[in-house]
C-alpha positions in Angstrom: -8.8 48.0 3.4 -8.2 46.0 0.1 -5.8 43.7 2.0 -8.4 43.1 4.6 -11.0 42.1 2.0 -8.6 39.8 0.2 -7.7 38.1 3.5 -11.3 37.8 4.5 -12.2 36.4 1.1 -9.3 33.9 1.3 -10.4 32.8 4.8 -14.0 32.3 3.6 -12.9 30.2 0.6 -10.8 28.0 2.8 -13.6 27.5 5.3 -16.2 26.7 2.6 -13.7 24.3 1.0 -13.0 22.5 4.3 -16.7 22.3 5.1 -17.8 21.0 1.7 -15.2 18.2 2.0 -16.6 17.1 5.3 -20.2 17.1 4.1 -19.5 15.2 0.9 -16.6 12.9 1.2 -15.8 11.2 -2.1 -16.5 7.6 -2.5 -13.6 5.2 -3.2 -13.1 4.6 -7.0 -14.7 1.2 -7.7 -12.1 0.1 -10.2 -9.0 1.1 -8.2 -7.4 -1.7 -6.1 -8.8 -1.6 -2.6 -7.5 -4.8 -1.1 -4.2 -6.6 -1.6 -3.9 -10.2 -0.5 -0.3 -11.3 0.1 0.2 -15.0 -0.5 2.8 -17.3 1.1 4.8 -17.5 -2.1 5.4 -13.7 -2.2 2.8 -13.0 -4.9 -0.1 -10.8 -4.2 -3.6 -10.5 -5.6 -5.1 -7.0 -5.9 -8.9 -6.7 -5.7 -11.0 -3.6 -6.5 -14.4 -2.8 -5.1 -15.8 -4.0 -8.4 -14.1 -7.4 -7.8 -15.5 -7.7 -4.3 -19.0 -6.6 -5.2 -19.1 -9.2 -8.0 -18.8 -12.0 -5.4 -21.7 -13.4 -3.5 -22.8 -10.7 -0.9 -23.8 -11.2 2.6 -25.8 -8.7 4.7 -25.0 -8.6 8.4 -27.1 -6.5 10.8 -25.2 -6.1 14.0 -24.0 -3.5 16.5 -20.9 -1.5 15.7 -17.8 -2.3 17.7 -17.7 -0.4 21.0 -21.2 1.0 20.3 -24.8 0.0 20.6 -25.8 1.5 17.2 -27.1 -1.3 15.0 -25.8 -1.1 11.4 -26.6 -3.0 8.3 -23.2 -4.1 6.7 -23.0 -5.6 3.2 -19.9 -7.4 2.0 -18.2 -10.6 1.2 -17.6 -13.5 3.7 -13.9 -13.5 4.5 -13.9 -17.3 4.3 -15.5 -17.2 0.9 -13.0 -14.7 -0.4 -10.1 -16.9 0.7 -11.6 -20.0 -0.8 -12.4 -18.0 -4.0 -8.7 -17.1 -4.2 -7.7 -20.8 -3.7 -6.3 -20.2 -0.2 -6.7 -23.4 1.8 -7.4 -23.0 5.5 -4.3 -25.1 6.3 -2.0 -22.7 4.4 -2.2 -20.1 7.3 -2.6 -19.9 11.0 -3.3 -16.2 11.2 -4.2 -13.4 8.9 -2.4 -10.1 9.4 -4.8 -7.4 8.4 -3.4 -3.9 7.7 -5.3 -0.7 7.4 -4.7 2.5 5.4 -4.0 4.3 8.7 -1.1 1.9 9.5 -3.1 -0.1 12.1 -2.6 -3.9 11.9 -4.1 -6.8 13.7 -3.7 -10.6 13.7 -6.8 -12.7 13.1 -6.6 -16.4 13.9 -7.9 -18.9 11.4 -10.4 -20.1 14.0 -12.2 -16.7 14.0 -12.9 -17.1 10.3 -14.2 -20.7 10.7 -16.2 -20.0 13.9 -17.6 -16.5 13.5 -17.6 -16.0 9.7 -16.8 -12.2 9.6 -17.3 -10.2 6.5 -15.3 -7.7 4.6 -18.0 -4.9 4.4 -18.0 -2.4 1.5 -21.4 -0.9 2.4 -22.6 0.6 5.7 -26.4 1.0 5.8 -26.5 0.6 2.0 -23.9 3.3 1.3 -20.2 3.0 0.3 -17.7 4.1 2.9 -15.2 6.8 1.8 -11.8 6.6 3.5 -12.8 9.5 5.7 -15.7 7.4 7.1 -13.6 4.3 7.9 -13.8 2.8 4.3 -13.7 1.6 1.8 -13.5 -1.8 3.6 -14.2 -2.8 7.1 -13.9 -6.3 8.7 -17.0 -6.9 10.8 -17.8 -9.7 13.2 -21.4 -10.7 13.9 -21.3 -9.2 17.4 -25.0 -9.6 18.1 -25.0 -13.3 17.2 -22.2 -14.3 19.5 -22.1 -12.7 23.0 -18.5 -13.7 23.4 -17.6 -11.3 20.6 -18.5 -8.4 22.9 -14.9 -8.2 24.2 -12.1 -5.7 23.4 -10.0 -8.4 21.6 -12.7 -8.8 18.9 -13.5 -5.0 18.7 -9.7 -4.6 18.0 -9.9 -7.2 15.2 -12.8 -5.4 13.5 -10.4 -3.3 11.4 -11.6 -0.3 9.4 -9.8 1.1 6.3 -8.8 -2.5 5.6 -6.3 -2.5 2.7 -4.1 -5.6 3.0 -4.4 -9.2 4.1 -1.2 -11.3 4.6 -1.1 -15.0 5.3 0.9 -16.0 8.4 1.9 -19.6 9.0 3.2 -20.1 12.5 
């Protein structure tokens, strides 16, 4: 009987622990590096959420990729970030974006110049924990440009963004 109670108690503790983690996912630490930008010379620049939130912010209200739910995204313009880091548009043809979940995608320079996507750090005014596709999410203005409602652009809207590398081809 005692073994049964201990087993039941252990099971309940595990269930409650798992449930509480789902309900209250921790936010990403604002001073920890969240984004690494790999330059052509082999050097990298690491940026924290504090670094990104200190830059001019842009609010973009648009539908989520592959969904009709309208979301208010807050972040920094990708073009602004590159300019702020003294990265000239002619120093890359593509950006390779890598996510924490090992997904990667190539974004052509023309996308940045034409569509002005943002690196969002807030979704509907709240930070995004890793478990909720954060802390960073590249978002295109899907509702402003009908041509963006295509799978190729949904694929380029990368969540859990962690690294940007310059590719010159």
